[in-house]
C-alpha positions in Angstrom: 133.1 186.5 87.3 129.8 184.6 87.6 126.6 185.1 89.6 125.4 182.6 92.1 122.8 181.5 94.6 124.1 181.2 98.2 121.9 179.2 100.6 121.7 180.3 104.3 119.3 179.2 107.0 117.5 181.2 109.6 119.6 179.5 112.3 122.7 178.6 110.3 125.1 175.8 111.2 127.8 177.9 109.7 129.1 181.3 110.8 126.9 183.2 108.4 126.0 186.9 108.8 124.6 187.4 105.3 124.9 191.2 105.5 128.7 190.8 106.0 129.9 187.3 105.3 129.0 183.8 104.1 130.7 180.8 105.6 131.2 177.6 103.6 133.2 174.4 103.2 135.9 173.8 100.6 133.3 171.9 98.5 132.0 175.2 97.2 135.3 177.1 97.0 135.6 177.2 93.2 132.0 178.4 92.7 132.3 181.1 95.3 135.7 182.3 94.0 134.1 182.6 90.5 131.6 185.0 92.0 134.2 187.5 93.3 133.4 190.9 92.0 129.9 189.8 90.9 126.5 189.6 92.5 124.8 186.8 94.3 121.3 186.1 95.6 120.7 184.6 99.1 118.2 181.8 99.3 116.5 180.5 102.5 115.7 176.8 102.4 112.8 174.9 104.0 115.0 173.8 106.9 115.5 176.6 109.4 118.6 175.0 111.0 121.0 172.1 110.6 118.5 169.8 112.3 117.2 167.6 109.4 113.7 167.7 111.0 113.5 171.5 111.2 111.0 173.4 109.2 109.9 177.0 109.0 112.2 178.3 106.2 110.6 180.3 103.5 112.0 178.4 100.5 112.6 181.8 98.9 115.2 184.2 97.6 115.4 187.1 100.0 118.4 189.4 99.3 121.2 190.3 96.9 124.9 191.3 97.6 128.2 191.5 95.9 131.1 189.2 96.7 134.3 191.2 97.4 136.8 188.6 98.5 137.2 185.0 99.8 139.4 184.3 102.9 140.3 181.1 104.6 138.7 180.5 107.9 141.6 180.8 110.4 140.0 178.6 113.0 138.4 175.9 111.0 140.4 174.0 108.3 138.8 173.5 104.9 136.3 176.3 105.5 136.2 179.8 104.0 134.5 183.1 104.3 133.1 185.1 101.4 132.9 188.8 102.4 130.2 190.8 100.8 129.1 194.4 100.3 126.0 196.1 98.8 123.6 193.8 100.7 120.0 194.7 100.0 116.9 192.7 101.0 114.1 192.3 98.5 110.8 194.1 99.3 109.3 190.6 99.6 110.6 187.0 99.5 110.5 185.3 96.1 109.6 181.6 95.9 112.0 179.5 93.9 109.3 178.9 91.4 106.3 180.7 90.0 103.7 178.0 89.3 105.4 175.6 86.9 108.2 178.0 86.0 111.5 177.9 87.9 113.8 180.9 88.3 116.8 178.6 88.1 116.8 176.3 85.0 119.1 173.8 86.8 116.4 173.1 89.4 113.9 171.6 86.9 114.2 168.1 85.4 113.2 167.1 81.9 109.8 165.8 83.3 109.1 169.2 84.9 109.7 168.1 88.5 112.3 169.6 90.9 115.8 168.4 90.5 116.4 167.6 94.2 120.1 166.9 93.6 120.7 170.4 92.2 118.4 171.9 94.8 120.5 170.3 97.6 123.6 172.3 96.7 124.2 175.3 98.9 126.0 177.2 96.2 124.6 177.2 92.7 125.8 179.3 89.6 123.1 181.2 87.8 123.1 183.1 84.5 122.8 186.9 84.2 119.2 186.4 82.9 118.2 184.3 85.9 119.7 186.8 88.3 117.8 189.6 86.5 114.5 187.7 86.7 114.9 187.1 90.5 115.8 190.7 91.1 112.8 192.0 89.2 110.5 189.6 91.1 112.1 190.6 94.4 111.6 194.4 93.9 108.3 194.6 92.1 106.9 197.0 94.7 109.9 199.3 94.8 110.3 199.3 91.0 106.8 200.5 90.8 107.3 203.3 93.3 110.7 204.6 92.1 109.5 205.3 88.6 107.1 204.2 85.9 110.0 203.3 83.6 111.0 200.6 86.1 107.7 198.8 86.2 107.6 195.2 84.9 105.6 192.1 85.2 108.2 190.1 87.2 105.9 187.1 87.5 106.0 186.5 83.7 108.8 184.4 82.4 109.4 185.8 78.9 111.7 184.0 76.4 114.2 186.8 76.7 114.7 189.2 79.5 113.4 192.7 78.8 116.0 195.2 77.6 116.2 198.6 79.5 118.3 201.6 78.7 119.9 201.4 82.1 120.9 198.0 83.6 118.6 196.9 86.4 121.4 196.4 88.9 122.7 199.9 88.4 119.3 201.2 89.5 118.9 198.8 92.4 122.2 199.8 94.0 121.5 203.5 93.7 121.0 205.3 97.0 117.4 206.4 96.3 116.4 202.9 95.4 118.2 201.3 98.4 116.5 203.9 100.8 113.1 203.1 99.4 113.6 199.3 99.8 114.9 199.7 103.3 111.9 201.9 104.4 109.4 199.4 103.0 110.8 196.3 104.7 111.4 198.0 108.1 108.0 199.8 108.3 106.2 196.6 107.3 108.1 194.4 109.8 107.2 196.8 112.7 103.6 197.4 111.6 104.3 201.2 111.2 104.8 201.4 115.0 107.7 203.1 116.8 109.8 200.4 118.6 110.6 202.6 121.6 107.4 204.6 122.2 104.8 202.1 120.9 103.1 204.9 119.0 101.5 204.3 115.6 100.6 207.6 114.1 98.9 207.9 110.7 98.7 211.4 109.1 95.8 212.9 107.3 97.0 211.4 104.0 97.0 207.9 105.4 100.8 207.7 105.6 102.6 206.4 108.7 104.7 209.0 110.5 107.2 206.3 111.7 110.7 206.4 110.1 113.1 203.5 109.2 116.4 204.0 111.1 119.7 202.3 110.5 121.3 200.9 113.7 124.8 201.0 112.3 124.8 204.1 110.0 125.2 203.7 106.3 128.1 206.2 106.6 129.8 203.7 108.8 129.3 200.7 106.4 126.0 199.8 107.9 124.0 197.5 105.6 120.5 198.1 104.3 119.3 195.1 106.2 116.1 194.8 108.2 118.3 193.4 111.0 120.3 196.6 110.9 117.0 198.6 111.0 114.4 199.7 113.5 111.2 201.7 113.2 111.3 205.0 115.2 109.2 208.1 115.4 110.9 211.3 114.3 112.0 212.3 117.8 113.1 208.8 118.8 115.1 208.6 115.6 116.9 211.9 116.5 117.7 210.6 120.0 118.9 207.2 118.6 121.2 208.7 116.0 122.8 211.0 118.5 123.4 208.2 121.0 121.0 209.5 123.6 119.1 206.2 123.6 120.2 202.7 122.5 119.0 199.1 122.7 120.6 196.2 124.5 120.8 192.6 123.1 117.7 191.7 125.0 115.9 194.7 123.5 116.0 196.7 126.7 115.8 200.4 126.0 118.9 202.2 127.3 118.9 205.9 128.1 122.0 208.1 128.4 122.2 209.2 132.0 121.4 212.9 132.7 121.2 213.7 129.0 117.5 213.1 128.1 114.8 215.4 129.7 112.3 213.6 131.9 109.3 214.7 129.7 110.9 212.9 126.8 111.7 209.8 128.8 108.1 209.5 129.7 107.2 209.0 126.1 109.3 205.8 126.0 107.6 202.5 126.7 106.9 202.1 130.4 108.5 198.6 130.5 111.6 200.0 128.8 111.6 197.1 126.2 111.6 197.8 122.5 108.9 196.3 120.3 110.5 193.9 117.8 109.1 191.9 114.9 107.7 188.4 115.5 110.0 186.7 113.1 113.4 186.1 114.7 115.2 186.8 111.4 113.7 190.3 111.3 114.7 191.5 114.7 117.7 193.8 115.3 120.9 191.7 115.3 123.2 191.8 118.2 126.1 192.5 115.8 124.6 195.9 114.9 123.2 196.7 118.3 126.7 196.2 119.9 128.1 198.6 117.3 125.6 201.3 118.2 126.2 200.9 122.0 130.0 200.9 121.6 130.4 203.7 119.0 127.3 205.9 119.2 125.6 205.6 122.5 126.6 208.1 125.2 125.5 206.1 128.1 
């Protein structure tokens, strides 16, 4: 087993759905196979699509996942799928370098400049230490909130990675940590505003009352991805989880016929369109919305 970086674009040329699968050519087969059973980090390059002139990518690491298996693409020869589990987005994107320090040693030349040849490879092996450093940098906010023992200066590149009683990855994949990370990214993307009512309620303690809801439930293998999440008020969350409301691919709010009282319906946005984040890669993905409509919605 070996850890790796997998590069995927906002508008990928390949059939990527990072929460579920990574599509790649035979060129990278050996490297991806070596990662089976181990953890990877997703990286978003500067180019947002296959168009060489495209820009807008964050040039940052943004999530981690575990590679479960690699299957041949049945419809495209010399291409393969890596299927993943345990997908979890960082609480903020992490630049590939911090000042003059690079997270991946292979990306820096002897003269200190970026090794563009290595940088151009879509799949790159990394050491356990490099993976640990990226993980700490990606979860600095959550590590601070989950417990004082988790706090670390992720921006500092020490000669040796810090040693903790419990391996970092074990804490990161725990349910409490995953829940905390999911809540942070979803609430932030939606500006603490309910997507279906448009309400933004802040309590007396300064905390937003909006909740982070999974579109495809965790119990049904739904990932902790912002694209599988939506910000909802408590009542809207209850309605959504019970299939009394849903959302179409164009973000139209759907209401189960004759199941939702009219006073409740009046709380929904008058144009019946859900509010979604500005960034396309943060909006609910049709893959998860279709699951909710097919398996949960009672419309």
